[in-house]
N, C-alpha and C positions, 0 to 999 in steps of 0.2 A: 504495500500499499505506500502511495505518495504522501507524505505529510509537509504539504509547503508551507501552510500557516506557520509551522513551528520555525522552517527556515528563512522567513523573509528576516531582515535587518530591523530592529526597532529603531526608530525615531529618535537623537538625540532630545530628551528634555533637560532643561536646564530652568531652575527658578530663580531668581536674585530677590533676597529682601533684608530689610526691610526697604521699600521705597515707597514714601521717600526715604533719604538715607539723610543722619543728620550725624555731620561732622565727629567725630571723636567716636562713633558707634560700630561694633564689628558688623561686618557685613558677611551675612552667610551666602554661600554658592552652591546649590543641590544638582546636581546631574545624576543621570542614570548610566553614564556609558565609564568604561576604567579607560580610557582613552585619554594619553597623554594632552593636556591642551595649557591654552594662557587664558587668563582675565583680559579683555585690554577695552582701555574706555577711553571713547573720545569727545570734544567739548561738539557745541552745535553745530560749529562749521567745519565739524571732518578731522581736528586737529586730535591726532593721537596725546594724548595728555598723560597715560598711563599705562603697563603693561607688568602683569606679574605670570609667571607660571603657576600651575596647578596642578597637585597632585595629581597620578593616573588612576585614580579609585572612582567609586560610585559612591552617591552620600552625599553629605554636608561636608563642608569647606569654609573654614572664616578667615577673612584678611581683614586689616583696617587700612583704609585709605587714608594719603598723607591730605593736607587741608586743601580745598578746591574751592574756589567762587561759588556762591549760591548759584544754581539755574539746573536748564538740563543738558543730561549726556544721552550719550547712546554707547553702550553696552556689546560687547562680542565674546562668546564660550562657542569655542569651534564654530558649526555653522549657524548655529542659535544668535540671534540678535535680538536686544531689548534697549526700552528706555529705563534712565535713571534719572530721579529729581533729586538734587541735595540743597539739604539747609546748611 
């Protein structure tokens, strides 16, 4: 018998919280894959402002961001992209 459903790759799921993020808090990144990747943060103009490697494990990881100006940012982990508001 063919089991194509179990052999299909699961899509990467990445959750970032809290959002909005308050300077000085820990940012939690939860991902469902064991792939090595990095957390990348861009300002609203698309300029790279922060980059850090993530552990190649699934589950939760925490990081503390350096101080950034209040505003909207775009984050990327692997192929997943989202918005982060910083206060």
